[in-house]
C-alpha positions as CSV (number, residue, x, y, z in Angstrom):
1,M,64.5,-85.7,38.0
2,I,67.8,-87.5,37.9
3,K,69.2,-90.2,40.3
4,T,72.9,-90.3,40.5
5,T,74.5,-93.3,42.2
6,V,78.0,-92.7,43.6
7,E,80.4,-95.5,44.7
8,I,82.5,-94.4,47.7
9,E,85.2,-96.1,49.6
10,G,86.0,-95.5,53.2
11,M,82.6,-95.0,55.0
12,M,82.6,-97.2,58.1
13,C,79.5,-96.2,60.1
14,R,76.3,-94.2,60.3
15,M,78.2,-91.1,61.2
16,C,80.2,-91.5,58.0
17,E,76.9,-91.7,56.1
18,K,75.6,-88.6,57.7
19,H,78.9,-86.7,57.1
20,M,78.9,-87.8,53.4
21,S,75.2,-86.9,52.9
22,E,75.6,-83.4,54.5
23,T,78.7,-82.7,52.4
24,L,77.0,-83.7,49.1
25,S,73.9,-81.8,50.0
26,K,75.9,-78.7,50.8
27,N,78.0,-78.8,47.6
28,L,75.4,-80.0,45.0
29,D,72.0,-78.7,44.1
30,A,70.3,-81.8,45.4
31,K,66.7,-82.5,46.3
32,S,67.8,-85.4,48.5
33,V,70.9,-87.4,49.4
34,S,71.2,-90.7,51.1
35,A,74.4,-92.6,51.8
36,S,75.0,-96.2,52.9
37,H,78.3,-97.3,54.5
38,E,77.2,-101.0,54.1
39,K,76.7,-100.6,50.3
40,G,79.6,-98.1,49.9
41,M,77.4,-95.7,47.9
42,A,75.4,-92.6,48.0
43,E,72.3,-91.7,46.0
44,I,71.6,-88.1,44.9
45,I,68.2,-87.0,43.6
46,S,68.3,-83.7,41.7
47,E,66.7,-81.8,38.8
48,T,69.8,-82.2,36.6
49,A,72.8,-84.5,36.8
50,P,75.5,-83.1,39.0
51,E,79.0,-82.6,37.4
52,E,81.3,-85.5,38.1
53,E,84.1,-83.2,39.2
54,K,81.8,-81.6,41.9
55,I,80.9,-85.0,43.2
56,K,84.6,-86.1,43.2
57,S,85.7,-82.9,45.1
58,S,82.8,-83.3,47.6
59,V,83.7,-86.9,48.3
60,A,87.3,-85.9,48.8
61,E,86.3,-83.0,51.0
62,A,84.4,-85.4,53.3
63,G,87.6,-87.5,53.5
64,Y,86.5,-90.5,51.4
65,K,87.6,-92.0,48.1
66,F,85.4,-91.5,44.9
67,I,85.2,-94.7,42.9
68,S,82.6,-94.0,40.2
69,C,79.2,-92.5,39.5
70,R,76.3,-92.9,37.1
71,S,73.1,-90.9,36.4
72,E,69.8,-92.1,35.2
73,P,66.2,-90.7,35.0
74,Y,64.3,-90.9,38.2
75,E,60.6,-91.1,38.8
76,K,59.2,-91.1,42.3
77,K,57.1,-94.1,42.9
78,F,53.8,-93.4,44.7
79,S,52.2,-96.1,46.8
80,L,49.5,-96.4,49.3
81,F,50.2,-98.4,52.5
82,G,53.4,-99.8,51.1
83,K,51.8,-101.3,48.0
84,N,52.5,-100.2,44.4
């Protein structure tokens, strides 16, 4: 699994987060997507790293500005009752 972190400019509220997450999910082969307007970023979990151009066009389609992205290996952390 791969975690791709995308820096995004222009998200102002939770509705922006939802719109960005839905657009990225629709356009990329993602297992999960979460966005944060407070951090100005989105995280994409996928089997393979998405193409940067697809990310850029998805961010633009949603009406926001793409700043940068980076991908790294991702391993789901399992925990019981909130403890690792």
